[in-house]
C-alpha positions as CSV (number, residue, x, y, z in Angstrom):
1,X,211.4,203.6,173.0
2,X,211.3,203.8,169.3
3,X,209.3,206.6,167.7
4,X,207.5,203.9,165.7
5,X,205.5,203.2,168.8
6,X,204.5,206.9,169.5
7,X,201.5,208.4,167.8
8,X,202.4,211.6,166.0
9,X,199.1,213.2,166.9
10,X,199.7,212.8,170.7
11,X,201.4,216.1,171.0
12,X,198.7,217.7,168.9
13,X,196.0,216.1,171.0
14,X,197.6,217.1,174.3
15,X,197.8,220.8,173.1
16,X,194.1,220.7,172.2
17,X,193.2,219.6,175.7
18,X,194.9,222.6,177.4
19,X,192.1,225.1,176.9
20,X,192.5,228.3,178.9
21,X,189.9,228.9,181.7
22,X,187.0,231.1,180.8
23,X,187.6,234.5,182.4
24,X,185.9,235.2,185.7
25,X,184.6,238.7,186.2
26,X,186.1,240.7,189.0
27,X,182.6,242.1,189.9
28,X,180.4,240.5,192.6
29,X,178.4,237.7,191.1
30,X,174.9,239.0,191.7
31,X,172.1,236.9,190.3
32,X,168.4,236.8,190.1
33,X,166.5,233.7,191.0
34,X,166.2,232.8,187.3
35,X,169.9,233.6,186.8
36,X,170.9,231.2,189.6
37,X,168.7,228.4,188.2
38,X,170.2,229.0,184.7
39,X,173.7,228.7,186.2
40,X,172.8,225.5,188.0
41,X,171.4,224.1,184.8
42,X,174.5,225.0,182.8
43,X,176.7,223.4,185.5
44,X,174.5,220.2,185.2
45,X,174.8,220.3,181.4
46,X,178.6,220.7,181.6
47,X,178.8,217.8,184.0
48,X,176.7,215.6,181.8
49,X,178.8,216.6,178.7
50,X,182.0,215.8,180.6
51,X,180.7,212.4,181.8
52,X,179.6,211.5,178.3
53,X,183.3,211.8,177.2
54,X,184.3,209.0,179.6
55,X,182.8,206.4,177.2
56,X,185.3,207.4,174.5
57,X,187.9,204.6,174.2
58,X,190.7,206.4,172.4
59,X,192.5,208.4,175.1
60,X,193.5,211.2,172.8
61,X,190.0,211.6,171.4
62,X,188.6,211.5,175.0
63,X,190.9,214.3,176.1
64,X,190.1,216.3,173.0
65,X,186.3,215.9,173.5
66,X,186.5,216.5,177.3
67,X,188.5,219.7,177.1
68,X,185.5,222.0,176.4
69,X,183.1,220.4,178.9
70,X,185.8,220.3,181.6
71,X,186.5,224.0,181.1
72,X,182.8,224.8,181.3
73,X,182.5,222.6,184.4
74,X,185.2,224.6,186.2
75,X,183.6,227.9,185.1
76,X,180.0,227.1,186.1
77,X,181.1,225.5,189.4
78,X,182.9,228.7,190.3
79,X,179.9,230.9,189.2
80,X,177.4,228.9,191.2
81,X,179.7,228.9,194.2
82,X,180.2,232.6,194.1
83,X,176.6,233.5,193.2
84,X,174.9,236.0,195.5
85,X,171.1,235.7,195.1
86,X,169.5,239.2,195.1
87,X,165.9,239.7,196.2
88,X,163.5,241.2,193.7
89,X,163.2,245.0,194.0
90,X,160.7,245.9,196.7
91,X,159.3,248.9,194.8
92,X,159.3,250.3,191.3
93,X,160.1,253.8,192.4
94,X,163.8,253.6,191.7
95,X,165.8,251.5,189.2
96,X,167.6,248.6,191.0
97,X,169.1,245.2,190.3
98,X,166.2,243.1,188.9
99,X,164.2,246.1,187.7
100,X,162.8,246.3,184.2
101,X,163.4,249.9,183.0
102,X,162.1,251.6,179.9
103,X,163.8,254.7,178.6
104,X,163.6,256.9,175.6
105,X,166.6,258.1,173.6
106,X,167.2,261.4,171.8
107,X,166.6,259.7,168.4
108,X,163.1,258.7,169.5
109,X,163.8,255.0,170.2
110,X,162.2,253.5,173.3
111,X,164.0,250.6,174.8
112,X,163.2,248.3,177.7
113,X,165.8,246.2,179.6
114,X,165.8,244.1,182.8
115,X,168.9,244.7,184.9
116,X,170.4,241.3,185.8
117,X,173.7,239.5,186.6
118,X,176.5,239.2,184.1
119,X,175.9,235.6,183.1
120,X,172.2,236.2,182.7
121,X,172.5,239.3,180.5
122,X,171.3,239.0,176.9
123,X,170.6,242.4,175.3
124,X,168.8,240.9,172.3
125,X,166.5,239.1,174.8
126,X,165.9,242.3,176.8
127,X,168.3,242.0,179.7
128,X,171.5,243.8,180.5
129,X,174.2,243.3,183.1
130,X,174.2,245.5,186.2
131,X,177.8,246.4,185.4
132,X,177.0,247.6,181.8
133,X,177.5,251.3,181.2
134,X,173.7,251.9,180.7
135,X,172.7,250.0,183.8
136,X,175.3,251.8,185.9
137,X,173.9,255.1,184.8
138,X,170.2,254.1,185.4
139,X,170.5,252.3,188.8
140,X,169.2,254.6,191.6
141,X,167.3,256.8,189.2
142,X,163.5,257.2,189.0
143,X,160.9,257.9,186.3
144,X,161.5,261.3,184.6
145,X,165.2,261.4,185.4
146,X,167.5,262.0,182.4
147,X,171.0,260.6,182.2
148,X,173.7,261.3,179.7
149,X,175.6,258.6,177.9
150,X,178.2,259.9,175.5
151,X,176.4,262.4,173.4
152,X,172.9,260.9,174.0
153,X,170.4,261.6,176.7
154,X,168.3,258.8,178.1
155,X,165.0,259.6,179.9
156,X,163.5,257.0,182.2
157,X,159.8,256.6,181.2
158,X,159.0,253.4,183.2
159,X,160.2,251.1,186.0
160,X,158.7,247.7,186.7
């Protein structure tokens, strides 16, 4: 076959379609009810985005446009499949998965976070992963307990 009949961008387009998989955490995939619903929605969105690429006529462009949604589809399918729904905490006496904990820092700052699964965590929105260093220190503790993180002390002032 003559090279005149081969698109030069074919190798380029093929390389763009080989996106590496999103890393999967080695920790158990614990989720709250809201976290599971969010994962299911993200899976649905990824499926819809992938299906939308099937209408693209140019095969190279279709591959390029499908690469991201296909990677997300694999990731969210695995996360939904491996999700372990955790019940809400029964009491607010001890910090647990799903608890909202308020603590004060040495510098006077008071912070409140809900302890959730890894995919649901968003510190700016007030939630942290149960495997984060702060959450790992706080889980199992109760109001009044003090934990040390680096050079700072955190005192638990509320659990909901």
